[in-house]
N, C-alpha and C positions, 0 to 999 in steps of 0.2 A: 411699738413699731417693729422692734427686732423680731418678735415672735411671728408677725405677719410675713416678714421677709423670709424667715426660716420655713414657714408654711408654703410660700410660693416656691422656694428652692426645692423643697421636698416634692411638691406637685410636679414641677418641671422634670425632676429626676425620675419620678414614677411614670410620667407620660412618655418620656424618651425610652425608658426601659421597656414599656409595653410596645411601643412602636418598633423598636429593634427586634423584640421577640416575634412580633407578627411578621416582620420582613423575613426573618430567618425561617419561620414556619412556612411561608409561601414559597421561598426558595427550595426548601426541603421537599415540599409537596410536588413542585415542578420536576425536581430531580427524580423523585420516586416514580412519577408518571412516565418519564422517559425511560427509566430502567425497566419498569414493569410492562411497558407497551408490547414488547415481543412475546412475553409470557401470556398476556391476556389474549393476544391474537390467536394463539394456539388453542385456547379453551373456548373461544367464542363460537357460537353456532353460526351457520351460514345465514347471512342477512337476507331474510325473505320478508318483504313488506306485506302486511295484512291487506286484504282487499278492502277498499273503502266503499261505502254504499254509493250508489249513483246519485248525482246531484238532484235528480227529480224524486228521489226516494225520501218520503217524509216519515218513515216508520221510526227512525231514531229520534226525531223531534217529538213525535207523538208519545213515545215511551218516556222521554224526559219530562214532557208536560204531565203525563199521568202520574209519574213519581212525585213531581212537585206538588200537584194537586192533592195527592194522597197524604203527603207530609204536612201540608198546610191545613188540611181539614180535620186534623186530630184535635 
């Protein structure tokens, strides 16, 4: 019975250690994102949205269907 309790204690210590590590990692990632945001803004290209096909244009669907048919007919 003593070995089972030791195993449970070890499991709890390990899980707490991993949880603390993950919390520290998330905090550091958020801090780095805030620090690097001004630098990234300098290097980003101007945000131009690509033109989307018209809602009545079925050429994209036709191309996807052709690719799917070709892949499944092998």
